C-alpha positions as CSV (number, residue, x, y, z in Angstrom):
1,M,18.5,-29.5,-32.4
2,S,18.7,-26.4,-34.5
3,A,21.8,-25.0,-36.2
4,A,22.5,-22.2,-38.6
5,P,22.7,-23.3,-42.3
6,R,26.0,-24.4,-43.8
7,T,27.6,-25.4,-40.5
8,S,29.1,-28.7,-39.5
9,A,29.3,-30.8,-36.3
10,V,32.4,-32.6,-35.1
11,V,32.4,-35.7,-32.8
12,I,35.8,-36.7,-31.4
13,G,35.7,-40.3,-30.1
14,A,33.0,-41.5,-32.6
15,S,34.0,-45.1,-32.3
16,G,33.0,-45.3,-28.6
17,G,29.5,-46.0,-27.3
18,I,28.4,-42.5,-26.5
19,G,30.5,-40.9,-29.3
20,G,28.9,-43.1,-31.9
21,A,25.5,-42.3,-30.5
22,F,26.2,-38.6,-30.8
23,E,27.3,-39.0,-34.4
24,A,24.2,-41.1,-35.3
25,A,21.8,-38.7,-33.6
26,L,23.3,-35.6,-35.3
27,I,23.2,-37.3,-38.7
28,E,19.6,-38.3,-38.1
29,E,18.5,-34.9,-36.9
30,G,19.9,-33.4,-40.1
31,A,20.6,-29.9,-38.6
32,F,24.1,-29.8,-39.9
33,E,25.3,-29.9,-43.5
34,V,28.2,-32.2,-42.5
35,V,28.8,-34.4,-39.4
36,H,32.5,-35.3,-38.9
37,G,33.2,-38.4,-36.8
38,F,36.8,-38.9,-35.7
39,A,38.4,-41.6,-33.7
40,R,41.8,-43.2,-33.1
41,S,40.5,-46.5,-34.6
42,H,39.3,-44.8,-37.8
43,S,41.5,-44.8,-40.8
44,G,42.0,-42.2,-43.5
45,A,40.1,-38.9,-43.1
46,G,38.4,-40.0,-39.9
47,H,41.6,-40.7,-38.0
48,L,42.3,-38.7,-34.8
49,D,44.5,-39.8,-32.0
50,L,44.4,-37.8,-28.8
51,L,47.9,-38.8,-28.1
52,D,49.2,-37.4,-31.4
53,E,48.8,-33.7,-31.8
54,A,49.7,-33.9,-35.5
55,S,46.7,-36.1,-36.1
56,I,44.5,-33.6,-34.3
57,A,45.8,-30.7,-36.4
58,A,45.3,-32.7,-39.6
59,A,41.7,-33.5,-38.6
60,A,41.1,-29.8,-37.9
61,G,42.5,-28.9,-41.2
62,R,40.1,-31.3,-43.0
63,V,37.2,-29.8,-41.1
64,A,38.3,-26.3,-42.0
65,E,38.0,-27.1,-45.7
66,G,34.2,-27.4,-45.4
67,P,31.4,-25.6,-43.5
68,P,32.6,-24.2,-40.2
69,P,31.8,-26.3,-37.1
70,S,29.2,-24.8,-34.8
71,L,29.3,-27.8,-32.6
72,V,32.4,-29.8,-31.4
73,I,31.9,-32.6,-29.0
74,V,34.9,-34.4,-27.4
75,A,33.3,-37.7,-26.3
76,T,36.4,-39.5,-25.0
77,G,37.6,-40.8,-21.7
78,L,39.8,-43.4,-20.0
79,L,39.0,-45.2,-16.8
80,H,40.5,-48.6,-17.1
81,C,42.7,-50.5,-19.5
82,G,44.0,-54.1,-19.2
83,D,45.3,-54.6,-15.7
84,H,44.9,-51.0,-14.8
85,G,41.8,-49.7,-13.2
86,P,40.7,-47.0,-10.7
87,E,43.0,-46.9,-7.7
88,K,41.5,-47.8,-4.3
89,A,44.4,-46.6,-2.2
90,L,47.7,-44.7,-2.4
91,R,49.6,-47.9,-2.7
92,D,48.0,-48.5,-6.1
93,L,49.4,-45.3,-7.6
94,D,51.5,-45.9,-10.7
95,P,53.2,-43.0,-12.5
96,A,52.9,-44.4,-16.0
97,W,49.2,-45.0,-15.5
98,L,48.6,-41.6,-14.0
99,A,50.3,-40.0,-17.0
100,Q,48.2,-42.0,-19.4
101,L,45.0,-40.9,-17.7
102,Y,46.0,-37.3,-17.8
103,A,47.1,-37.7,-21.5
104,V,43.7,-39.0,-22.5
105,N,41.3,-37.3,-20.1
106,A,42.8,-33.8,-20.0
107,I,45.7,-33.1,-22.3
108,G,44.0,-34.7,-25.4
109,P,40.8,-32.6,-25.1
110,A,42.9,-29.5,-24.5
111,L,44.8,-30.1,-27.7
112,V,41.5,-30.7,-29.6
113,A,40.5,-27.3,-28.3
114,K,43.8,-25.7,-29.4
115,H,43.1,-26.7,-33.0
116,F,39.3,-26.7,-33.2
117,L,38.2,-23.6,-31.1
118,P,39.8,-21.2,-33.7
119,L,37.4,-22.8,-36.3
120,L,34.2,-21.9,-34.4
121,P,32.4,-19.2,-36.4
122,K,31.0,-15.9,-35.1
123,T,28.7,-15.5,-38.1
124,I,27.7,-17.4,-41.2
125,P,27.4,-15.4,-44.5
126,G,23.7,-14.9,-45.3
127,A,22.6,-16.4,-41.9
128,G,23.9,-13.9,-39.4
129,P,25.3,-14.7,-35.9
130,V,25.7,-18.2,-34.6
131,R,26.1,-19.7,-31.1
132,P,28.9,-22.2,-31.5
133,V,29.5,-24.8,-28.8
134,F,32.6,-26.8,-27.7
135,A,31.7,-29.5,-25.3
136,A,33.9,-32.1,-23.6
137,L,32.6,-35.1,-21.6
138,S,33.8,-34.9,-18.0
139,A,32.4,-36.7,-14.9
140,R,30.8,-35.8,-11.6
141,V,33.7,-37.6,-9.8
142,G,36.0,-34.9,-11.2
143,S,34.3,-32.3,-8.9
144,I,36.5,-31.6,-6.0
145,S,33.7,-30.1,-3.9
146,D,31.5,-33.2,-4.6
147,N,34.1,-35.7,-3.6
148,R,32.9,-37.6,-0.5
149,L,34.4,-41.1,-1.1
150,G,38.0,-40.6,-2.2
151,G,39.7,-43.2,-4.3
152,W,39.9,-43.4,-8.1
153,H,42.8,-41.0,-7.7
154,G,44.0,-40.7,-11.3
155,Y,40.5,-40.6,-13.0
156,R,39.2,-38.0,-10.5
157,A,42.3,-35.9,-10.8
158,S,42.5,-36.0,-14.6
159,K,38.8,-35.1,-14.9
160,A,39.3,-32.3,-12.4
161,A,42.1,-31.1,-14.6
162,L,39.8,-31.2,-17.6
163,N,37.2,-29.1,-15.7
164,M,39.8,-26.5,-15.0
165,L,41.0,-26.5,-18.6
166,V,37.4,-26.0,-19.8
167,R,37.0,-23.0,-17.4
168,N,40.3,-21.5,-18.8
169,L,39.3,-22.2,-22.4
170,A,35.9,-20.5,-21.8
171,I,37.5,-17.4,-20.5
172,E,40.1,-17.2,-23.3
173,E,37.5,-18.0,-26.0
174,R,35.2,-15.3,-24.8
175,R,37.9,-12.7,-25.8
176,R,38.1,-14.1,-29.3
177,N,34.4,-15.1,-29.9
178,D,32.0,-13.7,-27.4
179,R,29.2,-15.9,-28.8
180,A,31.0,-19.2,-28.2
181,I,30.1,-21.5,-25.3
182,V,32.7,-23.9,-23.9
183,V,31.4,-26.5,-21.4
184,A,32.1,-29.8,-19.7
185,L,29.3,-32.3,-19.6
186,H,28.6,-35.2,-17.2
187,P,26.5,-37.9,-19.0
188,G,25.7,-39.9,-16.0
189,T,26.6,-43.6,-15.9
190,V,26.3,-44.9,-19.5
191,D,26.2,-48.5,-20.4
192,T,29.5,-48.6,-22.3
193,A,32.8,-50.5,-22.0
194,L,34.1,-47.6,-19.8
195,S,31.6,-48.2,-17.0
196,R,30.7,-51.9,-17.4
197,P,33.0,-53.2,-14.7
198,F,31.5,-50.7,-12.2
199,Q,27.8,-50.9,-12.8
200,G,26.9,-53.1,-9.8
201,N,26.3,-50.2,-7.5
202,V,24.4,-48.0,-10.0
203,Q,20.9,-47.1,-8.7
204,P,17.9,-48.4,-10.6
205,G,17.0,-46.1,-13.5
206,K,20.4,-44.4,-13.4
207,L,22.2,-46.6,-16.0
208,F,21.6,-45.0,-19.4
209,D,22.0,-46.6,-22.8
210,A,24.3,-44.7,-25.1
211,E,21.5,-43.4,-27.3
212,R,19.6,-42.0,-24.4
213,A,22.7,-40.4,-22.9
214,A,23.6,-38.7,-26.2
215,L,20.1,-37.3,-26.7
216,Q,19.9,-36.0,-23.2
217,L,23.2,-34.2,-23.6
218,L,22.2,-32.8,-27.0
219,D,19.1,-31.4,-25.3
220,V,21.3,-29.8,-22.7
221,I,23.5,-28.3,-25.5
222,E,20.4,-27.0,-27.2
223,E,19.4,-25.0,-24.1
224,L,22.9,-23.6,-23.3
225,K,23.2,-19.9,-22.6
226,L,26.3,-17.8,-22.8
227,A,26.3,-17.7,-19.0
228,D,26.9,-21.5,-19.0
229,S,30.3,-21.2,-20.6
230,G,33.0,-22.5,-18.4
231,K,30.7,-24.7,-16.3
232,L,30.3,-28.5,-15.6
233,L,26.7,-29.5,-16.3
234,D,25.0,-32.8,-15.8
235,Y,22.6,-34.6,-18.2
236,E,19.7,-32.6,-16.8
237,G,21.5,-29.3,-17.4
238,K,22.2,-28.8,-13.7
239,E,25.5,-27.2,-12.7
240,I,28.0,-29.4,-10.8
241,P,30.2,-27.2,-8.7
242,F,33.9,-27.7,-9.4
């Protein structure tokens, strides 16, 4: 994908399957002067914990010291952890687990936006206007209008909250930088630790490896228009209604 000279790219969640694939693909393409990969499990300059706003602010400060970021991807998400998994019924609701899902799937990406959106450039000296993108991985199951099956209460609701935040962020960012695009992206079912326990019902040909998923979404990002800002788009660039 193309980018203006002297810009950087940022991947939040670079230790995960799809996040690592994003980072590797962006480095290989060589369109950015610097590719920053952040993750909770990284130490030193690469550390960023979605549950710790100070670490998010510190990471943004380090990015601000170099070429401005024209692409920020939040490739994080929580579906299951230990004994906790997607709820099948109301009796399974647990307030602590719900809070954790919201913290990782909605609040964390919102705080990343709080500290990284102000870094998106409008122009690059000597190169003219740029079209910066802030993209957060969401999910089709976070669409209220597309919900036919119910269940998975916390994951669905936290991703729906993320979708609303993306819409809000897009509206506000347009006032600051009318060239910026803020989107939520649905990668499909990707063969990672997040989806592995639930792959049994995936249709043939619809389970993507992380590398393919990352490249598909980078193609979508490449084709984004200003009118797409605030939308939830799938891996083919098709809009998923909220």
